C-alpha positions, 0 to 999 in steps of 0.5 A: 256582903262582898265589899265588907260595907255596913247597912244602918238596920233600917237599909238591911234585911233582918232575919229572925232566929226561926229563919236562920234555924229553917235555912241551916236545916234546909242547908244541911238537908241538902249537904251542901254547906255553900247554900244560901236563901235569896229572896227576890222581888218580882212584879205579880201577885195579887197585891203588885209585888211578890216574894220569892224564895230560893236556896242558892250559892251563887253570889251575883255582882249586884247581890248583897249579902245578910248573915245570921249566926253563920246562915247568909241571905242574898237579896240583889239591889232592886229586890232591896230598894222594896225590902229596906227594914224588912225582917225574915222570919220563919212560920208555923202555923195551922195553914203550913209552914213558909217563910214570910216577910215583915216589910215596912214598905208595904202599905197593902198586902195579901191575905196569904202574905206573899204579895205586897204593893208600895 
């Protein structure tokens, strides 16, 4: 995190090994060692909120950084309120490959896993 503060696991985002590996692969493919995965929550989706994932190299004033094996994930403070205690994973199955959030705050999720409600 920018100010060196450590959050308790239930207040932070956990990053699975497969997610860290995939973010590293995407960063390497792009050739930019400064890229991080940004997770943002926005209104919308079939359950009320939706997850957004994008590669970014900018850390804003309201962003928090989470790291695993040298791989960084950025989450803004507002999104973190809805994501506290979540785990970011990367899945590969019959429907494709995708990042997935296991969010303990969600009481409703859609079938595709890209939106949730609290």
